[in-house]
DSSP file (Angstrom, degrees, kcal/mol; ACC not computed):
  #  RESIDUE AA STRUCTURE BP1 BP2  ACC     N-H-->O    O-->H-N    N-H-->O    O-->H-N    TCO  KAPPA ALPHA  PHI   PSI    X-CA   Y-CA   Z-CA
    1    1 A X              0   0    0      0, 0.0     2,-0.6     0, 0.0     7,-0.2   0.000 360.0 360.0 360.0 143.8  -29.1   -2.4   -6.2
    2    2 A X     >  -     0   0    0      5,-2.1     4,-2.9     1,-0.2     5,-0.5  -0.792 360.0-144.9 -80.8 123.0  -30.4   -4.0   -3.0
    3    3 A X  T  4 S+     0   0    0     -2,-0.6    -1,-0.2     1,-0.2     0, 0.0   0.861  96.4  49.4 -61.0 -36.0  -34.1   -3.7   -3.3
    4    4 A X  T  4 S+     0   0    0      1,-0.2    -1,-0.2    -3,-0.1    -2,-0.0   0.869 122.8  29.7 -71.2 -36.3  -34.6   -3.1    0.5
    5    5 A X  T  4 S-     0   0    0     -3,-0.2    -2,-0.2     2,-0.2    -1,-0.2   0.673  87.4-140.2-100.8 -20.0  -31.9   -0.4    0.8
    6    6 A X     <  +     0   0    0     -4,-2.9     2,-0.3     1,-0.2    -3,-0.1   0.818  66.1 115.5  59.0  31.8  -32.0    1.3   -2.7
    7    7 A X  S    S-     0   0    0     -5,-0.5    -5,-2.1     0, 0.0    -1,-0.2  -0.937  76.2 -95.5-126.2 151.2  -28.2    1.5   -2.5
    8    8 A X        -     0   0    0     -2,-0.3     2,-0.5    -7,-0.2    76,-0.0  -0.394  37.7-123.5 -63.3 141.8  -25.6   -0.1   -4.7
    9    9 A X        -     0   0    0     -2,-0.1     2,-0.5     2,-0.0    -1,-0.1  -0.763  28.2-161.0 -85.7 130.3  -24.2   -3.3   -3.3
   10   10 A X        -     0   0    0     -2,-0.5     2,-0.5     2,-0.0    -2,-0.0  -0.958  11.1-176.3-118.9 128.2  -20.4   -3.1   -3.0
   11   11 A X        -     0   0    0     -2,-0.5     2,-0.5     2,-0.0    -2,-0.0  -0.991  15.5-147.1-122.3 126.6  -18.2   -6.2   -2.7
   12   12 A X        -     0   0    0     -2,-0.5     2,-0.6     2,-0.0    -2,-0.0  -0.818   7.2-160.5 -95.5 130.9  -14.4   -5.7   -2.2
   13   13 A X        +     0   0    0     -2,-0.5     2,-0.4     2,-0.0     8,-0.0  -0.952  19.1 171.9-111.6 116.5  -12.1   -8.3   -3.7
   14   14 A X        +     0   0    0     -2,-0.6     2,-0.3     5,-0.0    -2,-0.0  -0.946  12.0 119.1-128.4 147.8   -8.7   -8.3   -2.1
   15   15 A X        -     0   0    0     -2,-0.4     3,-0.1     5,-0.0     5,-0.1  -0.918  55.9 -73.4 172.2 168.1   -5.7  -10.6   -2.5
   16   16 A X    >   -     0   0    0     -2,-0.3     3,-1.8     1,-0.2     5,-0.3  -0.169  67.7 -67.3 -73.3 169.4   -2.1  -10.8   -3.5
   17   17 A X  T 3  S+     0   0    0      1,-0.3    -1,-0.2     2,-0.1     0, 0.0  -0.327 122.3  12.5 -57.4 134.7   -0.8  -10.7   -7.1
   18   18 A X  T 3  S+     0   0    0     -3,-0.1    -1,-0.3     1,-0.1    -2,-0.1   0.605  88.2 123.0  76.7  11.5   -1.9  -13.9   -9.0
   19   19 A X  S <  S-     0   0    0     -3,-1.8    -2,-0.1    -4,-0.0    -3,-0.1   0.527  86.6-100.6 -86.6  -4.3   -4.4  -15.0   -6.4
   20   20 A X  S  > S+     0   0    0     -4,-0.2     4,-2.5    -5,-0.1     5,-0.2   0.651  75.9 137.7  99.4  17.1   -7.3  -15.0   -8.8
   21   21 A X  H  > S+     0   0    0     -5,-0.3     4,-2.6     1,-0.2     5,-0.2   0.943  76.4  46.8 -59.8 -48.5   -9.1  -11.7   -8.0
   22   22 A X  H  > S+     0   0    0      1,-0.2     4,-2.6     2,-0.2    -1,-0.2   0.909 112.4  50.2 -62.6 -42.8   -9.7  -10.9  -11.7
   23   23 A X  H  > S+     0   0    0      2,-0.2     4,-2.2     1,-0.2    -1,-0.2   0.928 112.4  46.5 -62.0 -45.7  -11.0  -14.4  -12.5
   24   24 A X  H  X S+     0   0    0     -4,-2.5     4,-2.3     1,-0.2    -2,-0.2   0.894 111.8  51.4 -65.0 -39.1  -13.4  -14.4   -9.5
   25   25 A X  H  X S+     0   0    0     -4,-2.6     4,-2.5    -5,-0.2    -2,-0.2   0.912 108.8  51.3 -63.6 -41.9  -14.6  -10.9  -10.5
   26   26 A X  H  X S+     0   0    0     -4,-2.6     4,-2.4     1,-0.2    -2,-0.2   0.920 110.8  48.6 -60.0 -43.6  -15.2  -12.0  -14.1
   27   27 A X  H  X S+     0   0    0     -4,-2.2     4,-2.9     1,-0.2     5,-0.3   0.898 111.4  49.1 -63.9 -40.8  -17.2  -15.0  -12.8
   28   28 A X  H  X S+     0   0    0     -4,-2.3     4,-2.4     2,-0.2     6,-1.0   0.869 109.9  52.5 -67.6 -35.9  -19.3  -12.7  -10.5
   29   29 A X  H  X S+     0   0    0     -4,-2.5     4,-1.4     4,-0.2    -2,-0.2   0.945 115.1  41.2 -61.9 -47.3  -19.9  -10.3  -13.3
   30   30 A X  H  < S+     0   0    0     -4,-2.4    -2,-0.2    -5,-0.2    -1,-0.2   0.928 122.6  38.0 -66.4 -46.6  -21.2  -13.1  -15.5
   31   31 A X  H  < S+     0   0    0     -4,-2.9    -3,-0.2    -5,-0.2    -2,-0.2   0.895 132.1  21.8 -76.3 -41.1  -23.2  -15.0  -12.9
   32   32 A X  H  < S-     0   0    0     -4,-2.4    -3,-0.2    -5,-0.3    -2,-0.2   0.451  98.1-118.1-111.2  -2.5  -24.7  -12.1  -10.9
   33   33 A X     <  +     0   0    0     -4,-1.4    -4,-0.2    -5,-0.4    -3,-0.1   0.792  58.8 156.6  71.0  26.8  -24.5   -9.2  -13.3
   34   34 A X        -     0   0    0     -6,-1.0     2,-0.5    -9,-0.1    -1,-0.2  -0.348  39.1-127.6 -81.3 167.0  -22.2   -7.2  -11.1
   35   35 A X        -     0   0    0     -2,-0.1     2,-0.3     2,-0.0    51,-0.0  -0.974  16.3-138.8-119.5 127.1  -19.8   -4.4  -12.4
   36   36 A X        -     0   0    0     -2,-0.5     2,-0.5   -11,-0.0   -10,-0.0  -0.671  14.7-169.6 -86.3 136.7  -16.1   -4.5  -11.5
   37   37 A X        -     0   0    0     -2,-0.3     2,-0.2     4,-0.0    -2,-0.0  -0.990  11.2-161.0-125.3 120.3  -14.4   -1.2  -10.6
   38   38 A X     >  -     0   0    0     -2,-0.5     4,-2.0     1,-0.1     5,-0.2  -0.567  32.3-113.6 -99.3 163.5  -10.6   -1.4  -10.4
   39   39 A X  H  > S+     0   0    0      1,-0.2     4,-2.5     2,-0.2     5,-0.2   0.858 119.1  58.4 -60.6 -34.9   -8.1    0.9   -8.7
   40   40 A X  H  > S+     0   0    0      2,-0.2     4,-2.6     1,-0.2    -1,-0.2   0.898 104.6  49.6 -61.8 -41.0   -6.9    1.8  -12.2
   41   41 A X  H  > S+     0   0    0      2,-0.2     4,-2.5     1,-0.2    -2,-0.2   0.900 110.6  50.3 -64.0 -40.7  -10.4    3.0  -13.2
   42   42 A X  H  X S+     0   0    0     -4,-2.0     4,-2.2     2,-0.2    -2,-0.2   0.915 111.4  48.4 -62.8 -42.3  -10.6    5.1  -10.0
   43   43 A X  H  X S+     0   0    0     -4,-2.5     4,-2.5     2,-0.2    -2,-0.2   0.931 112.0  48.4 -64.1 -46.1   -7.2    6.6  -10.7
   44   44 A X  H  X S+     0   0    0     -4,-2.6     4,-2.2     1,-0.2    -2,-0.2   0.909 111.3  50.7 -60.6 -42.1   -8.2    7.4  -14.4
   45   45 A X  H  X S+     0   0    0     -4,-2.5     4,-1.3     1,-0.2    -1,-0.2   0.905 110.4  49.2 -62.6 -41.3  -11.4    8.9  -13.2
   46   46 A X  H  <>S+     0   0    0     -4,-2.2     5,-0.7     1,-0.2     4,-0.4   0.911 111.7  48.7 -65.2 -42.3   -9.6   11.1  -10.7
   47   47 A X  H ><5S+     0   0    0     -4,-2.5     3,-0.7     1,-0.2    -1,-0.2   0.868 111.9  49.8 -65.2 -36.2   -7.1   12.3  -13.3
   48   48 A X  H 3<5S+     0   0    0     -4,-2.2    -1,-0.2     1,-0.2    -2,-0.2   0.717  99.0  64.1 -77.7 -21.7   -9.9   13.1  -15.8
   49   49 A X  T 3<5S-     0   0    0     -4,-1.3    -1,-0.2    -3,-0.3    -2,-0.2   0.567  96.7-137.1 -82.3  -4.9  -12.0   15.2  -13.4
   50   50 A X  T < 5 +     0   0    0     -3,-0.7    -3,-0.1    -4,-0.4    -2,-0.1   0.802  45.2 157.3  57.5  33.8   -9.2   17.8  -13.1
   51   51 A X     >< -     0   0    0     -5,-0.7     4,-2.6     1,-0.1     5,-0.2  -0.271  60.3-100.6 -76.2 172.5   -9.6   18.1   -9.4
   52   52 A X  H  > S+     0   0    0      1,-0.2     4,-2.1     2,-0.2     5,-0.1   0.921 127.7  48.0 -60.4 -43.0   -6.7   19.4   -7.2
   53   53 A X  H  > S+     0   0    0      2,-0.2     4,-2.5     1,-0.2    -1,-0.2   0.899 110.6  51.9 -64.3 -40.9   -6.0   15.8   -6.2
   54   54 A X  H  > S+     0   0    0     -8,-0.2     4,-2.4     1,-0.2    -2,-0.2   0.903 109.5  48.9 -62.6 -42.1   -6.1   14.8   -9.9
   55   55 A X  H  X S+     0   0    0     -4,-2.6     4,-2.4     2,-0.2    -1,-0.2   0.895 111.1  50.8 -64.9 -39.6   -3.7   17.5  -10.9
   56   56 A X  H  X S+     0   0    0     -4,-2.1     4,-2.1     2,-0.2    -2,-0.2   0.936 111.6  46.8 -62.6 -46.7   -1.3   16.5   -8.1
   57   57 A X  H  X S+     0   0    0     -4,-2.5     4,-2.4     1,-0.2    -2,-0.2   0.896 111.0  52.8 -62.6 -39.9   -1.4   12.8   -9.1
   58   58 A X  H  X S+     0   0    0     -4,-2.4     4,-2.7     1,-0.2    -1,-0.2   0.919 108.3  50.6 -60.8 -44.5   -0.8   13.8  -12.8
   59   59 A X  H  X S+     0   0    0     -4,-2.4     4,-1.8     2,-0.2    -1,-0.2   0.907 109.9  50.2 -60.3 -42.7    2.3   15.9  -11.8
   60   60 A X  H  <>S+     0   0    0     -4,-2.1     5,-2.0     1,-0.2     4,-0.4   0.929 112.9  46.2 -61.7 -45.6    3.7   12.9   -9.8
   61   61 A X  H ><5S+     0   0    0     -4,-2.4     3,-1.2     1,-0.2    -2,-0.2   0.891 109.2  54.8 -65.1 -39.9    3.1   10.6  -12.8
   62   62 A X  H 3<5S+     0   0    0     -4,-2.7    -1,-0.2     1,-0.3    -2,-0.2   0.854 106.6  51.4 -62.3 -35.2    4.7   13.2  -15.2
   63   63 A X  T 3<5S-     0   0    0     -4,-1.8    -1,-0.3    -5,-0.2    -2,-0.2   0.540 114.8-119.7 -78.8  -5.9    7.8   13.3  -13.1
   64   64 A X  T < 5 +     0   0    0     -3,-1.2    -3,-0.2    -4,-0.4     2,-0.1   0.695  64.7 144.6  76.1  18.5    8.0    9.5  -13.2
   65   65 A X      < -     0   0    0     -5,-2.0    -1,-0.2    -6,-0.2     2,-0.2  -0.444  58.2 -94.0 -87.7 162.8    7.7    9.2   -9.5
   66   66 A X        -     0   0    0     -2,-0.1    -1,-0.1    -3,-0.1     3,-0.1  -0.540  46.4-108.7 -72.9 138.1    6.0    6.6   -7.5
   67   67 A X        -     0   0    0     -2,-0.2     3,-0.1     1,-0.1    -1,-0.1  -0.360  38.4-102.7 -65.2 147.2    2.4    7.5   -6.6
   68   68 A X        -     0   0    0      1,-0.2    -1,-0.1    -3,-0.1     2,-0.0  -0.276  53.7 -75.6 -64.6 158.5    1.8    8.2   -2.9
   69   69 A X        -     0   0    0      1,-0.1     2,-0.5    -3,-0.1    -1,-0.2  -0.342  52.8-135.7 -56.0 129.7    0.1    5.6   -0.8
   70   70 A X        -     0   0    0     -3,-0.1     2,-0.4    -2,-0.0    -1,-0.1  -0.802  18.2-165.9 -96.8 126.6   -3.5    5.5   -1.7
   71   71 A X    >>  -     0   0    0     -2,-0.5     3,-1.1     1,-0.1     4,-0.9  -0.848  29.6-121.2-106.6 147.5   -6.1    5.3    1.1
   72   72 A X  H >> S+     0   0    0     -2,-0.4     3,-0.9     1,-0.3     4,-0.6   0.871 111.3  59.8 -56.7 -38.1   -9.7    4.5    0.4
   73   73 A X  H >4 S+     0   0    0      1,-0.3     3,-0.6     2,-0.2     4,-0.4   0.833  99.0  57.1 -61.2 -32.3  -10.8    7.8    1.9
   74   74 A X  H <4 S+     0   0    0     -3,-1.1    -1,-0.3     1,-0.2    -2,-0.2   0.768 116.4  34.9 -71.7 -23.5   -8.8    9.8   -0.5
   75   75 A X  H <X S+     0   0    0     -3,-0.9     4,-2.9    -4,-0.9    -1,-0.2   0.298  87.1 103.3-109.6   8.7  -10.6    8.2   -3.5
   76   76 A X  H <X S+     0   0    0     -3,-0.6     4,-2.7    -4,-0.6     5,-0.2   0.884  81.8  49.2 -62.8 -38.7  -14.0    7.8   -1.9
   77   77 A X  H  > S+     0   0    0     -4,-0.4     4,-2.3     2,-0.2    -1,-0.2   0.904 113.5  47.4 -66.9 -38.5  -15.5   10.8   -3.7
   78   78 A X  H  > S+     0   0    0      2,-0.2     4,-2.7     1,-0.2    -2,-0.2   0.913 111.8  50.9 -64.8 -42.4  -14.2    9.4   -7.0
   79   79 A X  H  X S+     0   0    0     -4,-2.9     4,-2.8     2,-0.2     5,-0.3   0.929 111.2  47.7 -60.7 -46.7  -15.5    5.9   -6.1
   80   80 A X  H  X S+     0   0    0     -4,-2.7     4,-2.8     1,-0.2     5,-0.3   0.922 112.7  48.8 -61.1 -44.5  -18.9    7.4   -5.4
   81   81 A X  H  X S+     0   0    0     -4,-2.3     4,-2.0     1,-0.2    -2,-0.2   0.911 114.1  46.1 -62.2 -43.4  -19.0    9.4   -8.6
   82   82 A X  H  X S+     0   0    0     -4,-2.7     4,-1.3     2,-0.2    -2,-0.2   0.919 115.1  45.6 -67.0 -44.6  -17.9    6.3  -10.7
   83   83 A X  H  X S+     0   0    0     -4,-2.8     4,-1.1     2,-0.2     3,-0.4   0.925 114.3  47.7 -66.2 -45.2  -20.4    4.0   -9.0
   84   84 A X  H  X S+     0   0    0     -4,-2.8     4,-1.0    -5,-0.3     3,-0.3   0.878 107.7  57.2 -63.5 -36.2  -23.3    6.4   -9.3
   85   85 A X  H  X S+     0   0    0     -4,-2.0     4,-0.7    -5,-0.3    -1,-0.2   0.828 101.5  56.8 -62.6 -31.9  -22.4    7.1  -12.9
   86   86 A X  H  < S+     0   0    0     -4,-1.3     3,-0.3    -3,-0.4    -1,-0.2   0.853 111.3  42.0 -67.2 -34.4  -22.7    3.4  -13.7
   87   87 A X  H  < S+     0   0    0     -4,-1.1    -1,-0.2    -3,-0.3    -2,-0.2   0.561 104.8  64.4 -92.0  -9.0  -26.3    3.4  -12.4
   88   88 A X  H  <        0   0    0     -4,-1.0    -1,-0.2    -3,-0.2    -2,-0.2   0.662 360.0 360.0 -87.4 -16.5  -27.3    6.7  -14.0
   89   89 A X     <        0   0    0     -4,-0.7    -1,-0.2    -3,-0.3    -2,-0.1   0.460 360.0 360.0 -83.6 360.0  -26.9    5.4  -17.6
């Protein structure tokens, strides 16, 4: 948490495959005590909450189809729930 704002600090790590995102995230976790949240975690959380969007994504995966393009806005509620859950424990 930022002491001044009382909100979680969020840092986005972006880069191409093999560019070292995971390594840098691991280092930031160790050095600064941050928590990494991956797109895979967001997807799993969405599937587990049994929302309409989660059921749709589950159906797509069950059919073996490619997932639709994911926009941050579509997972923002899941992201908020996951991040808040980390700080509530």
